[in-house]
C-alpha positions, 0 to 999 in steps of 0.5 A: 919150819919149811919155806916154799923153796925148801918145800919144792926141793923136798918134792912137796906140793905147792899149796897155793894157786899157780897164777899167784906164783907167777905174779909174786915170788911167795915164801911160806912157813907153816906152824901149829899154834896150839896155845891161845894164838892171838890172831884166832884165839883157837887151838888150830894150826895157822899157815902164813905166806909172804908175797913180794915183788922182790923175791922175799922168802920166809926163812924162820918163825920163832915160836918163843917170840912170835917173830917172822924172818924173811930174806931178799928184802929190798929197802922200802918194798912192801910185802903182804903177809897172808894167813890161812887156817885151811890149806884145802880152800883155794880162797882161804888166804886172807891178808894179815899184815903189810911188812916193809923191808928195811934192806937188811939181809934178813928182816924180822917182825913180831906177828903174833904172841902165843901167850898174850896178856889175859883178855888181850891180843897182839896187833902186829906192827906194819903198814896199812892203808888208812881211810875210805878206799871206796870214797863213799864216806865223809871228806874227813876219811880222805885221803887214803894214806899209808900208815906205819904203826908199831905192834901193841896189845889190845883188849879183845873185847870192849871193857865190860861193866864188870871190868869197869866196876873192879877198876873204878872201885879200886880207883875211888879208894886210891885218890881218883875221882870220876864224873860218871860211874858208868852204866851197862845192861849187864856185867858182860855187856860193854860199859857206857855212859862214860866220857873221854876223861873218865876212860883216860883216868880209868886207864891210869887206875888200871895201870897202877892197880897192876903195877904198871906205869900210868901213861897220862899225866897233868903237869907231870903228875898222874892224872887222877881227878877233874877234866884236864887235857893230859899228856900221854907217854906212849912209851910207858907200859901202862894202859891207854886209849888207842890212837885212831891209827892203832884202832883202825889197823886193829879193826881191819884185822889185816884186811885191806880195802874192805868196809868192815873187819870181815869184808864188804857187806854187813847184816845182823849176823855180823854185828849189833847195829841198826839195820836198814837194807834199803839205806845202803847197798852193802847192808844185806839185811832184809829190813826196809826200815830202821831195825835194831838187832832183834836179839837185843832189842828187849826192853829199854835201851841200851840195846847192847849185846854181850861182848864177843857175841859175834865172830872175831876179826883176823887179829882175834878182836870182837865187836870192832863194828857195832855194839858201842862206839869206842873212844880214841886218844886223838883230837879231831882234825877234818883235814888231818889225813892230808898232812898226818905223819906216816909213822905212828900218828897221834892226831892233832896237837889240840882241838875241840873234839875227841875221836870215837870209832866203830859205830854202835847198836843204834847206828846205821851200817855206814857208821860201822865201817872201819874208816868211819870217824866220829868227832865228839865232845870229850865231856859228853856221854850217851848209852852207845859209847864205851871203850877198849884199851891198848898197851905195850 
């Protein structure tokens, strides 16, 4: 792998704008990811560069571990890692991860996994700005604050009705009980009509079914029945719901300060939601009244779409805006952002409502913003709320 410095020494061209070079010292490493790259899930080459006020340079990329190394790290300095799939485009670079230097001579961070678990993508650890940077949402989305999240795997899509049924049927024959059996428009659509407790128990069942350690316990025992408030072992290797911080970092896909996982505007080309171009300036749809997605408004509700019907974000995740809301682990706290931990926050210790994220097929554009938060009774269900899972 060649850094920018090595490239210059070899007389090669500099594949990025000169003005950007004047602002930051940029190191670059180029590698071809031909085996299911987590960021794009396509057999195309990927290019990474790092920008830093401390002259950081990419020195190595370890294909086996997906780990990037950079030198000249000054403790506490934030470096912006960017990704491109086409060096011929001057605006082809997009933010991928914010990496904070530790002060070591060489710093490292896993940024991708070329062979992730089936159906999952690696979300790189690092810092991101959490909350509504445009100050146009609700008070509970403020203040915007920097959060560090460890790397983790996340389902590329919402849990489908087919996947739900496989685990649900196994679970019922292995000591689990659920309040709701789950519904779905078709096998490849997201499951819905499942409450928070159903989803948590399903996570435990999937963990056991695959020989992993369940994350959720009640009084020290694996949580399998009833509607109790479980403890979560975040160090276990089983499946669980994402924290709000994990969900928002994943949804942003590396982009900073954008409303949605792909940018600042939304239309039915991007997501399955209820459009109304006259309601929000950033809803660019032509409709002047509430309009469900015409491709999926076909008969009775729910008007969900098959998972993965729209383009993936920078981390290879689908439907992080629209389709169905997604349950998260956290209790709701209206002022939590003002005092939340800066590293791996897990929400308030107690509460009355659990969080869901992402908006659904029946929601307007403002609910589909990456910063939008919805507090819900954990025992409640509807036909526009589902979930996806994460694991270590």
